[in-house]
N, C-alpha and C positions, 0 to 999 in steps of 0.2 A: 588453305591451309599450305598447298603445295607451294603456291606462289610467294608466300610469306616466307617459306622456309628457303626458298631458292633466292630470295632477295638481295640485293649488296648491303643490304641495309639491317640484314639479319645477321646476328653475332652468335658466337655459339654460347654466351651468357644469356641471351635474349629470347630463345626459342624453347627453353625448358618447358613452357606450357604446351608445347605441343606434344610431348612424351606423357604428360600429365594426362591430357585428353585423352590420348591414345591408350593408355593405361586405364582410364575410365570408362572407355567403351569396351575395352576387353573384359573388364569387370561386368560392366552392366549385362554383355551378351552372356555369360556366365550365370549371373541370376536369371535372366530372362528363360535361359534352357531349364532352369530348375523351378520356374514357377507355371505350371500348367494354366492357370487362369488367364493368363496375358494372351493365351493363343484359342481360347474358348470362344470366340467369333470367327469363323472361317469365311475369306474372301471367297466368293464362287466366281467372282469377274475374272480372276486367274486359277483355272482349274489345278495347276501343279502346286501353286501357292495353297489352294484350300485342303488339298491331300496333305502337303506337309503339317499344316496346322491342325488338322485332325490328329495326326501322329503325336506331335507336340505337346496336345492337350492331354493326354494320357487320360485319365479318368474324371476330369474337372467337369462339370455342368456346362453344356454348350447353348448357346443362342444361336439359333437358324436364321438368318435375313436372306433372303434370295427372289430374284424376279427370273422365272423361265420362261422361256419363248420355242418357237420353232426354229430361229434362227441360232439358237445356242445348244446345241445338242450335248456338249461336254458339259454345260452347267448343268444339265438336267443328269447328265451319269454322275456327277461329283454330289449333286443332292439326293439321288437315291442312295449312295453310299453313305451320306452322313445319317441319312432317316434311318437306316439300318441299326443304329444305336440311339434307337427312341429311349431306352432306360435313362439316358446319360441328358437329355434334352430338356432343359428350364423353359425356354423361349421360343416359340415357333413363328415366324412371320413370312408368310409366302405370297408372291402373287403370281398365280398361274395362267399365263399367255398363251399356253400350247394347247393345240387340241387334246379331247380328253384321250385320245389312245395312245398318247405319247405320256400321261400321266398316270398310267394304270399301276406301276410299281410303286408310284409315292402314295397315292390313296391307299393302295395296300399296306404301305407300312405304316400307317397312321392308326390302324387298330391293334398296335404293340402295347403292351403296357408300358405306361410311360409315368413313373412315379415320382418324379419330381418336376414334371410339366406344370407351368403355374399360368402360361400365357399362351392363346391360340389366336392367331390372325391370319385368316386365308381371304384372299381375295380371287376373283375372275378376272377378265379383261373387258375393255369397252368396247369390243367388236361385237356388232349386234349377230355376226353369223355364228359366232361362238360363245353366246350369250346363255344357252339353253343346252349344252352338250356336257357341261360341268356338274357333278351332284355330288355332294358330301355324302359318302357310305352309311349306312344306317350303324355300323359296328366300328365307326371311327371315334376314338379316344372313349374307348369304354373304361380302361382301368387307368384313370387319372385323377387319384384322390386329393392331389393338392391344386386341383385347377381353379384359378381365380377370375379369368378373364377370358371372356370368348367373343370374338371380331368377326363376324362373316359377311362378306360383300360380293354381291353377283353371283353368289353361288346356289343352285338349286339345293332345297335341303325339306325334310319333313320334323314337324315337332315331335314325331315320336323317336327322333333319333338317339342314339346313347348320348351325345355330348350334351344333351337338356337334361339327365338325370342325375347331376350332381349338386350335392346340398352346399358345396364350400364354394360355388361361383357367387362372386360379388359385383360382377360386371360384365352385362350383356349389350354387345350393339350389333344390331341386324340391319343390313341393307340388301334391298332385292333391287332387280331392274326396274326402272321406272315404265319403260315401255310395256311391259308384261303384267300380267296378273300376279298378285302375290300368294305362292302357295295355293294353288287353286285345288290340289289333292288333299288339302289339309282342313282343318274345323277350328271354328274359333275354340270351341271345348278343348280339343287337343292341344291347342297353346296355353289355354289357364291350366291345363295338367302339366305341362311342362314349367310353367311359371312358379307352380305350387312346390316343384320339385327343388327350388331356387329361392327358399324363404329370407337367404340373408342378402338379396339383393340390394346394391347401393344406387348403381348406374344403370337405367333402363333406355335404349336407345333404339327406336323402331322405325325404320324408313322404308313404307309400302309392304311392311310382310305382315299385317293384321287380315287373318281370311274373313271373307265375308259372313257376318254374323247370323245368318241364318243357318240353322243346324236341324238334325233330324228331331231331336228331344225339345227343342227351344227354351232348355232350362239349364245354363251355365252356371259352374259352380263360381262362387265367388272368393278371390284369392286374397290373403291378406300379405302385405307387403311393408310390415310395420319397420324394416329398416331403409327403406327407400329415400334416398336423398335426391335425385335428378332424374325426372323422365321427360322425354322427348320422343316424339311421335309426328310422323309425315304418313297420311293416310287420307280417306275419303271422310267426310264430317260423319255422315251415318256409321260409318265404322268405327271410327275413333270415339264417337259418342257412345257407342253400345260397350265397346273395350273398356272404356272409363268408368262404367257404370258395373263391371265386374271385377275390379280390384279395388282393395282399399288402402290408403296410403295416410303417411302423418300429414297434418294441415302445414307442415314447415319445408314440404318438398320444393323444389324448384322445378317448374313446368315450363315446356316450350312444346306449342302444338302449332302445326303447319298442316291444315286440311283443305280438300277442296269440297265444295258443295254445289250440289245442282239447283237449289232454291235458298232463298233467304232463311226461310223457315227453319232450316237446319243450323242457323248461327246460335240461335237462343239457347237449346239445349245444351250445347256444349259448354257456353258461359256459364249456364247454370249449373251445370254437373260440376266445374273446376272450383264455382264460388261455393258451393256446398261445402266440397271436400277442405276447402280454405277455411271456411267458418265454424267447421266440425259440428253442422248441422246433421250429419248422417251419423243414423245409430252408432253402428258399428265401428266408425272413428272415434268413441268416445273413450274407447280401451288406450288410446295412444295419450301418451305422457308429453308427447311435443307440445310446444309454444306455437300458435299461428303466427303468419305473418304478420307484423304490424305496418300496414302500408302508409309509406311517406312519402312516395310520388306516383302518378299515373298519367300514362301516353295513350289517348284513345284517338284514333285517325279513321276515317271511312275513305279510304282513298279511291281515285279512278272509277268511283260508282260501281265497283264490283269486288272490291276486296274490304276486309276490316281488319284494323292492327290495336293488339290490346298489350300494353308493356306497363307492368306493375313493378315497383320499385320498393325494397323494405328500407331504404335510406334515399337522401335527397342528393341528387346528383350535382355536383359543382359545374358552375359556370364554365365552357372552355372557352379557350381566348383563342385556339387555332385547331384545326380539325384533326386528330387523332385517333382514330376507332380503337387502336389498341388502350385508350386509358377511358373508355366508356366503362361505367357501370354496367355489369350483366342484370339485365331483370330477372327477379324471382318467379316473375309469370309472364310468359309472353304468348300471346294467342294469334294467328295470323290465320283468316279465313279468306279463301278467295273462289269466285266461280266464274262461270262464263257467262251468268246472268247479269242482269242490270238491277243494284240495288237502289231503291228508291230513299234517297236521303231525307225525305219529308216523313217517313215513316217513323213516327215518334216511339213505336212500340221497343224497337231494338234499343235505342239508347236506355230506356226505362228499364229494360231486362239488365242492362250491364250493371247499372246503379243499384239492381235491387238484388243482383249476385254477390257482389263484393261490399266489403266492408272499407267505407271511404272516410269515416269520421276522423281519422288521423292524419290526413292527407294535408301536405304542407305546400306541395307543388303539384299543379295540374293543367294539363295540356289537351286541348280538345281541337280536333278537326272536324267540321260537321257542317255539311250546307243545307240550308231550307229546314231547319227546324223550328218550331213553334218556340214563342217566348214564354208559354206555360209551360211548356216541358223543360226548358233550360231553369227556369224559377225552379221546378221541383225537384230536378237532380242536381244540376251545379250550385244552387241557392242553397243545397242543403249541406253543404261542406262549411263546417263553423271554423277550422284551423288551418285554411287555405291561406298561403301569403303572396303566392305567385301564380300567377294565372297568364296562360298563352291561348288565344283565340285566332283560329282560322275558319272563316266562312260562316260563323254566325256571330260576328260582332254587333250588327244591328239588333239580333233579337235578344242578346243577353243584356244591351242597353236599354231595350225597351222593358226587358223584366225587372230590372233591378230600378229604373226609374217609377215604374209602376207600384214597386213596395215604398220608394221612398215618399212618393207624392200623395199616399195613401195614407200616411201616418198623421195622428191625430197630435196636433202640438200641445204640450205640458202649458201649464201657466207660466206667465212672465215670471222671468227669473233672472235680475241684473247682476252679470258678472261683475266681480272686482276686475279690477285694472292690471293687475298682475297675473291674473289667470287668462286673458285672452292670447291667443295666437298673434304673433308679429309676422305680418306680410304686407306688401305693397297693396293689396286689394281689400283685406279684411278691415271691418272695424270691431268695435267693441259688441259682443253678441247681445240681444237682450231675449233671445228664446233659447230654452232648452228642449232639444228633440228627444225623442225614444230611442234607444239604440237599434242599429241597422241589425236585420235579420238576416238579408242575403249576403254572403262572404263578406260576415265582419270584421275578418282579420286580415283581409286582402290589403296588401302594401305595395306590389308590382304588379302592373298590367300590362302585358304584352300584346300586340294587336299586330297579325301579319295579314299582308295583302285586302285592304280593306280601301274603298273608296270614300275620301273624306273631302271632295272637292265640291264646294259650295255651288258651283255652277250645274253640277251633274245631281249630286245628293244632298241636299243642303242640310237635311235633318239628322244626317250622321253626325257630322261635327257638332250641331247645335246639342243633339242627346249627349254626346260624349262629354262636352263641356258642362253642360247643365247638371251630369251623372257626377263627373268630380268636384264640382262646387255643392254639391247636395251633401255629398259624404264627409266632405271637408267640416261644412256647417255642423253635420252631425257627429263631429268627433270619433269618424271612421274612414280619414283621408288616405286616398291612393297617393303614396309620396312618389313612386316611379314610375313613368311611362315609356315605354319602349315600344316604336312604330317600325316596322322592317317592311318594305315593299308596299308602301300605302299610299296612295294618289293623293293631293292635294297639301302636304305638308313640306315643301321646299320653299315657300316661300316665306318670309319675315313675318307677316301677318297671322297666318295660321300657327306658327310656331309660337308666337307671341301670346295668342289667345291660351295656348295650352300651357305655356311657362306660367301663367298667372294662377293656375289650379292645382301644380303639382310642385314637388322640391325638386326633383331630377327629371331631364328630359331627353332622350334617346331616339335618333333618328337614322335607321340604315347604318347602325353601327357607329356613330357619331354622338358623343356625349356634347350636349350644348349648356353653357353656363345660363342658367335660368335668371342669374339677377341683369347679366347684360342684355337679354331679351326685352326684361319688363323695363330697362333704364334706356332703351335704345332711342328714345325721343323722336320717332317716325310717325309720319301721319297715318293712323289706321286705315282710312278708307283708301287714301293713295294706295298704299302698300296692299291692298286687299284687291284691289284693279291691276295693279302690275302684276302680282303673283297669279292671277287668273288668265292674262294675257300671255305670260312666258311659259305658263304650264299647257294650257288648252289650245292657244291659237297656234295654226301653221305659218312660218313664214315663207312668202315665195317672192321669186325674183321679179325687179321692175320691169324685166323685160317681157315679161308675159302679162303684166298687169297694167289694167288702164284706171288710173284711179277716178276719173269721169265717168266711165261707162260700166265699171266691173271687170271679170276676166273677159279675154279675147276668145273667140270661138273662130277655130281656125276653119270651119265647116259654116261659117255666117254667109248668108246670101246677100248679094247687094240688090239695087234697084233692078238691074238688068235679069237677075235670077241665075247669074253667074256665082259659083263658089270662089271662096278667096278674094272677094271684092276690096278688100283693104289693103291687097298688096299693091305693090306700085308696077307691076306689070299686067 
């Protein structure tokens, strides 16, 4: 503004806007001085500014956000000054990075009455040397009738503290230091009593704060949380299982579990207790009027031989063109179980327990990552999904093909029924059907088959490609065709011969993200046998330089002995 005002191009009639802006700023300054709410969020990084804003805020409700440390003594002083007016504070968000002896006055101020306080968020520091020296006082936040949200992170506390005795709390988030035992002095019974004091909870987030389930009495009370909307737990599998059995919640609650197990036997109880709650099979859950989740998509993965992931969605996710995690739909049920032990993927009981625990009849989309599972188990579990239209398989492709082929080949053919000409399907490989087959019972609604990381090379595992082609052909003949076939990371599908065989039995073919024109593959006019051998050579054989290969005698051995017994006899010296 100064430069424009002094410019030679500025005339007296052209800089009138400067006076207007200055006048507006003057008016705004007067308005700001008369509006205490504008100064209700003190900036503690500038101690002088914080004190001035506190005085200008007058009696307005305050929002205190501050990070204190040993290197900021003046900030601690201003924070202590602000907390003397607890009756005016509406939100407290403190990160306490200083030693406990520097925070004595701050903790003492938290016991004052705070009738406007609605949200409390207290966090310790990440340094292990200071992790155990900060404890929330027992009498902190005693008189807070409007308290709605509690967040405690890396602070030592007991479940008998006054902060857990307010019926108005709707959000509870607790996170303890993972490297230490959570609340060694508290019991599960005390924790359940504290939750019983908060019957209107809607959000419950517990991160390594569940005490050991072994108590003196052994009989914990069951807590009814009928308004709960979201529950998130990180804990030992055994403690999580026992805690979930002690609370009852609506069947439409969003569940996120991250548990560490000592044995694979601890996986099934957690899956079972969650499934019972969602299916409303527990007697005490019958009083809830909520409608259970209608599961539309499921993603089940046994990863790294020591972890299990179960993600369930109440609506089908859209297929993403580009990777953007922020656009992902959040699962209504997410269970992650891990341990240091080895999970035998051939153990069919775990997969059966998962399908027995949840209601999957309404699934439209299903993704399964499982290795070394039997065909009979897949037939009993995956084969019983009547509405699945999209199926992705990783690790169990040969077994699912075997299960589906056994079902199709074992069908009894109905009497001959000649179809009319206009009722037949038009395709280059199909002729007029002369037989009418019974309906398919395994995955009857399947339209899209997605196979990941499968070996379809005829030189290595010839039965995989044959079973896949036969399966697709048989389903097509039985009026249950798989229209779309997606292959990602599969071996043996780079050549034209393999792609042509698959194009004859599907409508759409996609290989490694590339959508192929089926009509062009069917009418390419190439010789099948010649293409087959060329594909096998291009994919399986390694090419070596002519300089180290002798076409008459094979590969040259630099350590070959000549007739005199000396090495390198073929060299010219």
